[in-house]
PyMOL Python script that loads the backbone (N, CA, C, O; Angstrom):
from pymol import cmd

cmd.read_pdbstr("""\
ATOM      1  N   UNK A   1      11.830  -5.557   2.177  1.00  0.00           N
ATOM      2  CA  UNK A   1      12.378  -5.342   2.995  1.00  0.00           C
ATOM      3  C   UNK A   1      11.320  -4.105   3.945  1.00  0.00           C
ATOM      4  O   UNK A   1      11.162  -3.664   5.083  1.00  0.00           O
ATOM      5  N   UNK A   2      11.002  -4.024   3.095  1.00  0.00           N
ATOM      6  CA  UNK A   2       9.616  -2.274   3.757  1.00  0.00           C
ATOM      7  C   UNK A   2       8.094  -3.249   4.782  1.00  0.00           C
ATOM      8  O   UNK A   2       7.389  -2.802   5.686  1.00  0.00           O
ATOM      9  N   UNK A   3       8.080  -4.854   4.028  1.00  0.00           N
ATOM     10  CA  UNK A   3       6.673  -5.308   5.425  1.00  0.00           C
ATOM     11  C   UNK A   3       7.802  -5.742   6.819  1.00  0.00           C
ATOM     12  O   UNK A   3       7.456  -5.411   7.954  1.00  0.00           O
ATOM     13  N   UNK A   4       9.133  -6.488   6.604  1.00  0.00           N
ATOM     14  CA  UNK A   4       9.730  -6.538   7.707  1.00  0.00           C
ATOM     15  C   UNK A   4      10.088  -5.178   8.354  1.00  0.00           C
ATOM     16  O   UNK A   4      10.155  -5.352   9.571  1.00  0.00           O
ATOM     17  N   UNK A   5      10.301  -4.107   8.075  1.00  0.00           N
ATOM     18  CA  UNK A   5      10.514  -2.379   8.762  1.00  0.00           C
ATOM     19  C   UNK A   5       8.640  -2.645   9.490  1.00  0.00           C
ATOM     20  O   UNK A   5       8.473  -3.032  10.647  1.00  0.00           O
ATOM     21  N   UNK A   6       7.641  -2.388   8.680  1.00  0.00           N
ATOM     22  CA  UNK A   6       6.632  -2.496   9.391  1.00  0.00           C
ATOM     23  C   UNK A   6       6.046  -3.331  11.042  1.00  0.00           C
ATOM     24  O   UNK A   6       5.483  -3.137  12.119  1.00  0.00           O
ATOM     25  N   UNK A   7       6.609  -4.181  10.301  1.00  0.00           N
ATOM     26  CA  UNK A   7       6.317  -5.328  11.219  1.00  0.00           C
ATOM     27  C   UNK A   7       6.660  -5.492  12.200  1.00  0.00           C
ATOM     28  O   UNK A   7       5.843  -5.661  13.105  1.00  0.00           O
ATOM     29  N   UNK A   8       8.481  -5.518  12.514  1.00  0.00           N
ATOM     30  CA  UNK A   8       9.152  -4.469  13.309  1.00  0.00           C
ATOM     31  C   UNK A   8       8.270  -3.744  14.743  1.00  0.00           C
ATOM     32  O   UNK A   8       7.904  -3.898  15.908  1.00  0.00           O
ATOM     33  N   UNK A   9       8.318  -2.443  12.979  1.00  0.00           N
ATOM     34  CA  UNK A   9       7.347  -0.993  14.466  1.00  0.00           C
ATOM     35  C   UNK A   9       6.073  -1.264  15.690  1.00  0.00           C
ATOM     36  O   UNK A   9       5.824  -0.814  16.808  1.00  0.00           O
ATOM     37  N   UNK A  10       5.217  -2.664  14.386  1.00  0.00           N
ATOM     38  CA  UNK A  10       3.457  -2.167  15.041  1.00  0.00           C
ATOM     39  C   UNK A  10       4.273  -3.232  15.846  1.00  0.00           C
ATOM     40  O   UNK A  10       3.997  -2.953  17.013  1.00  0.00           O
ATOM     41  N   UNK A  11       5.637  -4.941  15.870  1.00  0.00           N
ATOM     42  CA  UNK A  11       5.097  -5.511  17.047  1.00  0.00           C
ATOM     43  C   UNK A  11       6.174  -4.333  18.117  1.00  0.00           C
ATOM     44  O   UNK A  11       6.032  -4.648  19.299  1.00  0.00           O
ATOM     45  N   UNK A  12       6.966  -3.352  17.976  1.00  0.00           N
ATOM     46  CA  UNK A  12       7.650  -2.521  19.204  1.00  0.00           C
ATOM     47  C   UNK A  12       6.426  -2.119  19.935  1.00  0.00           C
ATOM     48  O   UNK A  12       6.130  -2.300  21.116  1.00  0.00           O
ATOM     49  N   UNK A  13       5.461  -1.246  18.512  1.00  0.00           N
ATOM     50  CA  UNK A  13       4.574  -0.552  19.731  1.00  0.00           C
ATOM     51  C   UNK A  13       3.382  -1.245  20.662  1.00  0.00           C
ATOM     52  O   UNK A  13       2.429  -0.926  21.373  1.00  0.00           O
ATOM     53  N   UNK A  14       4.023  -2.300  20.215  1.00  0.00           N
ATOM     54  CA  UNK A  14       2.730  -3.256  20.678  1.00  0.00           C
ATOM     55  C   UNK A  14       3.103  -3.555  21.794  1.00  0.00           C
ATOM     56  O   UNK A  14       2.337  -3.647  22.753  1.00  0.00           O
ATOM     57  N   UNK A  15       4.447  -3.771  21.843  1.00  0.00           N
ATOM     58  CA  UNK A  15       5.135  -4.248  23.386  1.00  0.00           C
ATOM     59  C   UNK A  15       5.930  -2.578  24.392  1.00  0.00           C
ATOM     60  O   UNK A  15       6.470  -2.349  25.474  1.00  0.00           O
ATOM     61  N   UNK A  16       5.573  -1.919  23.314  1.00  0.00           N
ATOM     62  CA  UNK A  16       6.010  -0.279  24.695  1.00  0.00           C
ATOM     63  C   UNK A  16       4.165  -0.569  24.924  1.00  0.00           C
ATOM     64  O   UNK A  16       4.167  -1.060  26.053  1.00  0.00           O
ATOM     65  N   UNK A  17       2.969  -0.535  24.562  1.00  0.00           N
ATOM     66  CA  UNK A  17       1.730  -0.201  25.124  1.00  0.00           C
ATOM     67  C   UNK A  17       1.664  -1.672  26.094  1.00  0.00           C
ATOM     68  O   UNK A  17       0.898  -1.634  27.057  1.00  0.00           O
ATOM     69  N   UNK A  18       2.247  -2.623  25.914  1.00  0.00           N
ATOM     70  CA  UNK A  18       1.684  -3.563  26.986  1.00  0.00           C
ATOM     71  C   UNK A  18       2.538  -3.511  28.133  1.00  0.00           C
ATOM     72  O   UNK A  18       2.051  -3.802  29.225  1.00  0.00           O
ATOM     73  N   UNK A  19       4.634  -2.938  27.978  1.00  0.00           N
ATOM     74  CA  UNK A  19       4.434  -3.691  28.750  1.00  0.00           C
ATOM     75  C   UNK A  19       5.006  -1.263  30.164  1.00  0.00           C
ATOM     76  O   UNK A  19       5.553  -1.050  31.247  1.00  0.00           O
ATOM     77  N   UNK A  20       4.371  -0.323  29.060  1.00  0.00           N
ATOM     78  CA  UNK A  20       4.819   1.023  29.850  1.00  0.00           C
ATOM     79  C   UNK A  20       2.776   0.946  30.236  1.00  0.00           C
ATOM     80  O   UNK A  20       2.446   1.122  31.409  1.00  0.00           O
ATOM     81  N   UNK A  21       1.894   0.742  29.398  1.00  0.00           N
ATOM     82  CA  UNK A  21       0.555   1.114  29.279  1.00  0.00           C
ATOM     83  C   UNK A  21      -0.285   0.446  30.437  1.00  0.00           C
ATOM     84  O   UNK A  21      -1.195   0.870  31.150  1.00  0.00           O
ATOM     85  N   UNK A  22       0.667  -1.303  30.308  1.00  0.00           N
ATOM     86  CA  UNK A  22       0.036  -2.359  30.594  1.00  0.00           C
ATOM     87  C   UNK A  22      -1.342  -2.697  29.538  1.00  0.00           C
ATOM     88  O   UNK A  22      -2.411  -3.184  29.906  1.00  0.00           O
ATOM     89  N   UNK A  23      -1.138  -2.473  28.774  1.00  0.00           N
ATOM     90  CA  UNK A  23      -2.936  -2.728  27.559  1.00  0.00           C
ATOM     91  C   UNK A  23      -1.928  -3.591  26.689  1.00  0.00           C
ATOM     92  O   UNK A  23      -0.708  -3.577  26.522  1.00  0.00           O
ATOM     93  N   UNK A  24      -3.137  -4.456  26.144  1.00  0.00           N
ATOM     94  CA  UNK A  24      -2.606  -5.390  25.343  1.00  0.00           C
ATOM     95  C   UNK A  24      -3.769  -5.788  23.768  1.00  0.00           C
ATOM     96  O   UNK A  24      -4.682  -6.524  23.393  1.00  0.00           O
ATOM     97  N   UNK A  25      -2.871  -4.669  23.335  1.00  0.00           N
ATOM     98  CA  UNK A  25      -3.303  -4.398  22.301  1.00  0.00           C
ATOM     99  C   UNK A  25      -4.423  -5.674  21.585  1.00  0.00           C
ATOM    100  O   UNK A  25      -5.615  -5.598  21.291  1.00  0.00           O
ATOM    101  N   UNK A  26      -3.887  -6.293  21.527  1.00  0.00           N
ATOM    102  CA  UNK A  26      -4.386  -8.093  20.261  1.00  0.00           C
ATOM    103  C   UNK A  26      -5.352  -8.231  21.361  1.00  0.00           C
ATOM    104  O   UNK A  26      -6.229  -8.982  20.934  1.00  0.00           O
ATOM    105  N   UNK A  27      -5.508  -8.030  22.046  1.00  0.00           N
ATOM    106  CA  UNK A  27      -7.580  -8.464  23.135  1.00  0.00           C
ATOM    107  C   UNK A  27      -8.126  -6.890  22.928  1.00  0.00           C
ATOM    108  O   UNK A  27      -9.319  -6.980  22.635  1.00  0.00           O
ATOM    109  N   UNK A  28      -7.864  -5.996  22.953  1.00  0.00           N
ATOM    110  CA  UNK A  28      -8.411  -4.715  22.516  1.00  0.00           C
ATOM    111  C   UNK A  28      -8.900  -5.212  21.310  1.00  0.00           C
ATOM    112  O   UNK A  28      -9.929  -5.855  21.107  1.00  0.00           O
ATOM    113  N   UNK A  29      -7.832  -4.747  20.349  1.00  0.00           N
ATOM    114  CA  UNK A  29      -8.535  -5.464  18.505  1.00  0.00           C
ATOM    115  C   UNK A  29      -9.810  -6.650  19.267  1.00  0.00           C
ATOM    116  O   UNK A  29     -11.026  -6.459  19.288  1.00  0.00           O
ATOM    117  N   UNK A  30      -9.300  -7.466  19.654  1.00  0.00           N
ATOM    118  CA  UNK A  30      -9.768  -8.293  18.850  1.00  0.00           C
ATOM    119  C   UNK A  30     -11.665  -8.517  20.097  1.00  0.00           C
ATOM    120  O   UNK A  30     -12.606  -9.212  19.714  1.00  0.00           O
ATOM    121  N   UNK A  31     -11.665  -7.864  21.213  1.00  0.00           N
ATOM    122  CA  UNK A  31     -12.900  -7.425  21.849  1.00  0.00           C
ATOM    123  C   UNK A  31     -13.242  -6.106  21.281  1.00  0.00           C
ATOM    124  O   UNK A  31     -14.461  -6.006  21.145  1.00  0.00           O
ATOM    125  N   UNK A  32     -12.763  -5.338  21.004  1.00  0.00           N
ATOM    126  CA  UNK A  32     -13.751  -4.575  19.544  1.00  0.00           C
ATOM    127  C   UNK A  32     -14.216  -4.691  18.195  1.00  0.00           C
ATOM    128  O   UNK A  32     -14.705  -3.828  17.465  1.00  0.00           O
ATOM    129  N   UNK A  33     -13.899  -6.341  17.910  1.00  0.00           N
ATOM    130  CA  UNK A  33     -13.783  -6.824  16.676  1.00  0.00           C
ATOM    131  C   UNK A  33     -15.694  -7.535  16.897  1.00  0.00           C
ATOM    132  O   UNK A  33     -16.719  -7.443  16.222  1.00  0.00           O
ATOM    133  N   UNK A  34     -15.186  -8.458  18.707  1.00  0.00           N
ATOM    134  CA  UNK A  34     -16.079  -8.861  18.650  1.00  0.00           C
ATOM    135  C   UNK A  34     -18.011  -8.204  18.570  1.00  0.00           C
ATOM    136  O   UNK A  34     -19.075  -8.645  18.136  1.00  0.00           O
ATOM    137  N   UNK A  35     -17.385  -6.558  19.496  1.00  0.00           N
ATOM    138  CA  UNK A  35     -18.379  -5.935  19.851  1.00  0.00           C
ATOM    139  C   UNK A  35     -19.075  -5.092  18.081  1.00  0.00           C
ATOM    140  O   UNK A  35     -19.946  -4.223  18.110  1.00  0.00           O
ATOM    141  N   UNK A  36     -18.686  -5.412  17.254  1.00  0.00           N
ATOM    142  CA  UNK A  36     -18.796  -4.535  16.324  1.00  0.00           C
ATOM    143  C   UNK A  36     -19.409  -5.792  15.259  1.00  0.00           C
ATOM    144  O   UNK A  36     -19.884  -5.460  14.172  1.00  0.00           O
ATOM    145  N   UNK A  37     -19.371  -6.796  15.544  1.00  0.00           N
ATOM    146  CA  UNK A  37     -19.704  -8.012  14.957  1.00  0.00           C
ATOM    147  C   UNK A  37     -21.784  -8.363  15.396  1.00  0.00           C
ATOM    148  O   UNK A  37     -22.684  -8.417  14.558  1.00  0.00           O
ATOM    149  N   UNK A  38     -21.879  -8.474  16.419  1.00  0.00           N
ATOM    150  CA  UNK A  38     -22.695  -8.585  17.177  1.00  0.00           C
ATOM    151  C   UNK A  38     -23.486  -7.230  16.895  1.00  0.00           C
ATOM    152  O   UNK A  38     -24.572  -7.157  16.318  1.00  0.00           O
ATOM    153  N   UNK A  39     -22.867  -6.352  17.321  1.00  0.00           N
ATOM    154  CA  UNK A  39     -23.768  -4.630  16.897  1.00  0.00           C
ATOM    155  C   UNK A  39     -24.532  -5.452  15.945  1.00  0.00           C
ATOM    156  O   UNK A  39     -25.703  -5.761  16.166  1.00  0.00           O
ATOM    157  N   UNK A  40     -23.543  -6.008  14.313  1.00  0.00           N
ATOM    158  CA  UNK A  40     -24.043  -5.417  12.729  1.00  0.00           C
ATOM    159  C   UNK A  40     -24.792  -6.613  12.692  1.00  0.00           C
ATOM    160  O   UNK A  40     -25.886  -6.433  12.157  1.00  0.00           O
ATOM    161  N   UNK A  41     -24.551  -8.010  13.147  1.00  0.00           N
ATOM    162  CA  UNK A  41     -25.250  -9.016  13.835  1.00  0.00           C
ATOM    163  C   UNK A  41     -26.756  -8.254  14.525  1.00  0.00           C
ATOM    164  O   UNK A  41     -27.566  -9.079  14.105  1.00  0.00           O
ATOM    165  N   UNK A  42     -27.184  -7.732  14.916  1.00  0.00           N
ATOM    166  CA  UNK A  42     -28.254  -6.858  15.596  1.00  0.00           C
ATOM    167  C   UNK A  42     -28.969  -6.100  14.623  1.00  0.00           C
ATOM    168  O   UNK A  42     -30.147  -5.826  14.390  1.00  0.00           O
ATOM    169  N   UNK A  43     -27.575  -5.798  14.019  1.00  0.00           N
ATOM    170  CA  UNK A  43     -28.650  -4.077  13.206  1.00  0.00           C
ATOM    171  C   UNK A  43     -30.007  -5.037  11.484  1.00  0.00           C
ATOM    172  O   UNK A  43     -31.180  -4.777  11.217  1.00  0.00           O
ATOM    173  N   UNK A  44     -28.619  -6.487  10.518  1.00  0.00           N
ATOM    174  CA  UNK A  44     -28.984  -7.477  10.178  1.00  0.00           C
ATOM    175  C   UNK A  44     -30.166  -7.546  10.302  1.00  0.00           C
ATOM    176  O   UNK A  44     -30.983  -7.171   9.461  1.00  0.00           O
ATOM    177  N   UNK A  45     -30.586  -8.388  12.143  1.00  0.00           N
ATOM    178  CA  UNK A  45     -31.231  -8.647  12.266  1.00  0.00           C
ATOM    179  C   UNK A  45     -33.236  -7.965  12.090  1.00  0.00           C
ATOM    180  O   UNK A  45     -34.335  -8.134  11.561  1.00  0.00           O
ATOM    181  N   UNK A  46     -32.775  -7.519  12.610  1.00  0.00           N
ATOM    182  CA  UNK A  46     -33.781  -6.123  13.088  1.00  0.00           C
ATOM    183  C   UNK A  46     -34.385  -5.606  11.630  1.00  0.00           C
ATOM    184  O   UNK A  46     -35.603  -5.444  11.551  1.00  0.00           O
ATOM    185  N   UNK A  47     -33.324  -5.278  10.173  1.00  0.00           N
ATOM    186  CA  UNK A  47     -33.354  -4.886   8.787  1.00  0.00           C
ATOM    187  C   UNK A  47     -34.290  -5.819   8.691  1.00  0.00           C
ATOM    188  O   UNK A  47     -35.389  -5.477   8.255  1.00  0.00           O
ATOM    189  N   UNK A  48     -34.111  -6.875   8.986  1.00  0.00           N
ATOM    190  CA  UNK A  48     -35.084  -8.594   8.375  1.00  0.00           C
ATOM    191  C   UNK A  48     -36.093  -8.342   8.377  1.00  0.00           C
ATOM    192  O   UNK A  48     -36.852  -8.174   7.422  1.00  0.00           O
ATOM    193  N   UNK A  49     -36.458  -8.203  10.550  1.00  0.00           N
ATOM    194  CA  UNK A  49     -37.692  -7.988  10.612  1.00  0.00           C
ATOM    195  C   UNK A  49     -38.513  -6.944  10.635  1.00  0.00           C
ATOM    196  O   UNK A  49     -39.719  -6.891  10.876  1.00  0.00           O
ATOM    197  N   UNK A  50     -37.646  -6.013  10.325  1.00  0.00           N
ATOM    198  CA  UNK A  50     -38.482  -4.596   9.241  1.00  0.00           C
ATOM    199  C   UNK A  50     -38.707  -4.579   7.867  1.00  0.00           C
ATOM    200  O   UNK A  50     -39.009  -3.526   7.305  1.00  0.00           O
ATOM    201  N   UNK A  51     -38.562  -5.909   7.105  1.00  0.00           N
ATOM    202  CA  UNK A  51     -38.134  -5.530   5.465  1.00  0.00           C
ATOM    203  C   UNK A  51     -39.068  -6.917   5.651  1.00  0.00           C
ATOM    204  O   UNK A  51     -39.172  -7.037   4.430  1.00  0.00           O
ATOM    205  N   UNK A  52     -40.112  -8.484   6.345  1.00  0.00           N
ATOM    206  CA  UNK A  52     -40.409  -8.938   6.859  1.00  0.00           C
ATOM    207  C   UNK A  52     -42.039  -7.670   6.447  1.00  0.00           C
ATOM    208  O   UNK A  52     -42.785  -7.478   5.487  1.00  0.00           O
ATOM    209  N   UNK A  53     -41.898  -7.207   7.625  1.00  0.00           N
ATOM    210  CA  UNK A  53     -42.744  -7.019   8.135  1.00  0.00           C
ATOM    211  C   UNK A  53     -43.362  -6.046   7.555  1.00  0.00           C
ATOM    212  O   UNK A  53     -44.458  -5.757   8.036  1.00  0.00           O
ATOM    213  N   UNK A  54     -42.716  -4.998   5.992  1.00  0.00           N
ATOM    214  CA  UNK A  54     -43.231  -4.252   4.671  1.00  0.00           C
ATOM    215  C   UNK A  54     -43.785  -5.221   4.149  1.00  0.00           C
ATOM    216  O   UNK A  54     -44.984  -5.275   3.879  1.00  0.00           O
ATOM    217  N   UNK A  55     -42.535  -6.543   3.851  1.00  0.00           N
ATOM    218  CA  UNK A  55     -43.454  -7.237   2.910  1.00  0.00           C
ATOM    219  C   UNK A  55     -45.084  -7.742   3.099  1.00  0.00           C
ATOM    220  O   UNK A  55     -46.002  -7.365   2.370  1.00  0.00           O
ATOM    221  N   UNK A  56     -45.185  -8.456   3.972  1.00  0.00           N
ATOM    222  CA  UNK A  56     -46.718  -8.709   4.558  1.00  0.00           C
ATOM    223  C   UNK A  56     -47.674  -6.721   5.197  1.00  0.00           C
ATOM    224  O   UNK A  56     -48.245  -6.514   6.268  1.00  0.00           O
ATOM    225  N   UNK A  57     -47.553  -6.159   4.545  1.00  0.00           N
ATOM    226  CA  UNK A  57     -48.197  -5.365   4.052  1.00  0.00           C
ATOM    227  C   UNK A  57     -48.580  -4.965   3.185  1.00  0.00           C
ATOM    228  O   UNK A  57     -49.766  -4.655   3.079  1.00  0.00           O
ATOM    229  N   UNK A  58     -47.699  -4.824   2.234  1.00  0.00           N
ATOM    230  CA  UNK A  58     -47.312  -4.496   0.966  1.00  0.00           C
ATOM    231  C   UNK A  58     -47.925  -5.609  -0.258  1.00  0.00           C
ATOM    232  O   UNK A  58     -47.810  -5.580  -1.484  1.00  0.00           O
ATOM    233  N   UNK A  59     -48.745  -6.759   0.829  1.00  0.00           N
ATOM    234  CA  UNK A  59     -49.073  -8.191   0.295  1.00  0.00           C
ATOM    235  C   UNK A  59     -47.866  -9.031  -0.693  1.00  0.00           C
ATOM    236  O   UNK A  59     -48.235  -9.381  -1.815  1.00  0.00           O
ATOM    237  N   UNK A  60     -46.157  -9.403  -0.173  1.00  0.00           N
ATOM    238  CA  UNK A  60     -46.059 -10.324  -0.153  1.00  0.00           C
ATOM    239  C   UNK A  60     -44.767  -9.565  -2.016  1.00  0.00           C
ATOM    240  O   UNK A  60     -43.900 -10.033  -2.754  1.00  0.00           O
ATOM    241  N   UNK A  61     -45.242  -8.741  -1.910  1.00  0.00           N
ATOM    242  CA  UNK A  61     -44.257  -9.059  -3.487  1.00  0.00           C
ATOM    243  C   UNK A  61     -44.115  -7.361  -3.295  1.00  0.00           C
ATOM    244  O   UNK A  61     -45.001  -6.666  -2.798  1.00  0.00           O
ATOM    245  N   UNK A  62     -42.841  -6.865  -3.784  1.00  0.00           N
ATOM    246  CA  UNK A  62     -43.193  -4.995  -3.825  1.00  0.00           C
ATOM    247  C   UNK A  62     -41.642  -5.237  -5.185  1.00  0.00           C
ATOM    248  O   UNK A  62     -40.704  -6.024  -5.313  1.00  0.00           O
ATOM    249  N   UNK A  63     -42.198  -3.993  -5.951  1.00  0.00           N
ATOM    250  CA  UNK A  63     -41.781  -4.086  -7.140  1.00  0.00           C
ATOM    251  C   UNK A  63     -40.576  -3.084  -6.620  1.00  0.00           C
ATOM    252  O   UNK A  63     -40.754  -2.294  -5.692  1.00  0.00           O
ATOM    253  N   UNK A  64     -39.568  -3.189  -7.197  1.00  0.00           N
ATOM    254  CA  UNK A  64     -38.353  -2.328  -7.490  1.00  0.00           C
ATOM    255  C   UNK A  64     -38.189  -1.170  -8.211  1.00  0.00           C
ATOM    256  O   UNK A  64     -37.953  -1.684  -9.305  1.00  0.00           O
ATOM    257  N   UNK A  65     -38.126   0.346  -8.460  1.00  0.00           N
ATOM    258  CA  UNK A  65     -37.942   0.691 -10.262  1.00  0.00           C
ATOM    259  C   UNK A  65     -36.596   0.063 -10.157  1.00  0.00           C
ATOM    260  O   UNK A  65     -36.227  -0.575  -9.171  1.00  0.00           O
ATOM    261  N   UNK A  66     -35.848   0.285 -11.271  1.00  0.00           N
ATOM    262  CA  UNK A  66     -35.127  -0.704 -11.551  1.00  0.00           C
ATOM    263  C   UNK A  66     -33.768   0.008 -11.327  1.00  0.00           C
ATOM    264  O   UNK A  66     -32.718  -0.613 -11.491  1.00  0.00           O
ATOM    265  N   UNK A  67     -33.781   0.958 -11.053  1.00  0.00           N
ATOM    266  CA  UNK A  67     -32.491   2.397  -9.832  1.00  0.00           C
ATOM    267  C   UNK A  67     -31.841   1.778  -9.228  1.00  0.00           C
ATOM    268  O   UNK A  67     -30.642   1.529  -9.104  1.00  0.00           O
ATOM    269  N   UNK A  68     -33.446   1.322  -8.516  1.00  0.00           N
ATOM    270  CA  UNK A  68     -32.809   0.996  -6.676  1.00  0.00           C
ATOM    271  C   UNK A  68     -32.582  -0.594  -7.220  1.00  0.00           C
ATOM    272  O   UNK A  68     -31.447  -0.617  -6.744  1.00  0.00           O
ATOM    273  N   UNK A  69     -32.703  -1.806  -7.760  1.00  0.00           N
ATOM    274  CA  UNK A  69     -32.447  -2.881  -8.073  1.00  0.00           C
ATOM    275  C   UNK A  69     -30.854  -3.200  -8.222  1.00  0.00           C
ATOM    276  O   UNK A  69     -30.174  -4.025  -7.611  1.00  0.00           O
ATOM    277  N   UNK A  70     -30.480  -2.249  -9.260  1.00  0.00           N
ATOM    278  CA  UNK A  70     -29.295  -2.948 -10.165  1.00  0.00           C
ATOM    279  C   UNK A  70     -28.460  -2.056  -9.555  1.00  0.00           C
ATOM    280  O   UNK A  70     -27.488  -1.640 -10.185  1.00  0.00           O
ATOM    281  N   UNK A  71     -28.760  -1.532  -7.955  1.00  0.00           N
ATOM    282  CA  UNK A  71     -27.161  -0.931  -7.455  1.00  0.00           C
ATOM    283  C   UNK A  71     -27.006  -1.947  -7.327  1.00  0.00           C
ATOM    284  O   UNK A  71     -27.893  -2.794  -7.435  1.00  0.00           O
ATOM    285  N   UNK A  72     -25.324  -2.265  -6.941  1.00  0.00           N
ATOM    286  CA  UNK A  72     -23.761  -3.242  -6.406  1.00  0.00           C
ATOM    287  C   UNK A  72     -24.340  -4.300  -7.743  1.00  0.00           C
ATOM    288  O   UNK A  72     -23.800  -5.404  -7.670  1.00  0.00           O
ATOM    289  N   UNK A  73     -24.909  -4.224  -8.431  1.00  0.00           N
ATOM    290  CA  UNK A  73     -25.081  -4.958  -9.683  1.00  0.00           C
ATOM    291  C   UNK A  73     -23.531  -4.733 -11.602  1.00  0.00           C
ATOM    292  O   UNK A  73     -23.579  -4.194 -12.708  1.00  0.00           O
ATOM    293  N   UNK A  74     -23.083  -5.093 -11.251  1.00  0.00           N
ATOM    294  CA  UNK A  74     -21.963  -5.913 -11.799  1.00  0.00           C
ATOM    295  C   UNK A  74     -21.898  -5.793 -13.425  1.00  0.00           C
ATOM    296  O   UNK A  74     -21.905  -6.798 -14.136  1.00  0.00           O
ATOM    297  N   UNK A  75     -21.791  -3.609 -14.282  1.00  0.00           N
ATOM    298  CA  UNK A  75     -21.925  -3.261 -15.731  1.00  0.00           C
ATOM    299  C   UNK A  75     -21.546  -4.621 -16.530  1.00  0.00           C
ATOM    300  O   UNK A  75     -20.913  -5.287 -15.711  1.00  0.00           O
ATOM    301  N   UNK A  76     -21.645  -5.428 -17.888  1.00  0.00           N
ATOM    302  CA  UNK A  76     -21.310  -5.378 -18.117  1.00  0.00           C
ATOM    303  C   UNK A  76     -20.398  -5.031 -19.493  1.00  0.00           C
ATOM    304  O   UNK A  76     -20.732  -5.832 -20.366  1.00  0.00           O
ATOM    305  N   UNK A  77     -19.559  -4.285 -19.885  1.00  0.00           N
ATOM    306  CA  UNK A  77     -19.109  -3.145 -21.114  1.00  0.00           C
ATOM    307  C   UNK A  77     -18.694  -4.038 -21.970  1.00  0.00           C
ATOM    308  O   UNK A  77     -18.186  -5.065 -21.519  1.00  0.00           O
ATOM    309  N   UNK A  78     -18.844  -3.812 -23.727  1.00  0.00           N
ATOM    310  CA  UNK A  78     -18.271  -4.286 -24.390  1.00  0.00           C
ATOM    311  C   UNK A  78     -17.743  -3.206 -25.561  1.00  0.00           C
ATOM    312  O   UNK A  78     -17.019  -3.594 -26.477  1.00  0.00           O
TER     313      UNK A  78
END
""", "prot")
cmd.dss("prot")
cmd.show_as("cartoon", "prot")
cmd.util.cbc("prot")
cmd.orient("prot")
């Protein structure tokens, strides 16, 4: 029942925004998501270029300390 009420409220708010303000919420969300995706892709591309340049300046091999190379790895608990 809770999900239905939340969905109903969301649809009601979308309707009010569209009818009163003339704003299509779904279209705005799509535009924002597209812009964020493009900006993230640009940042990834820049980071990749920077990393490639750094690696070539260091001779192609960079040894990272254990605390850096272990970031994001799952630890196995016994």
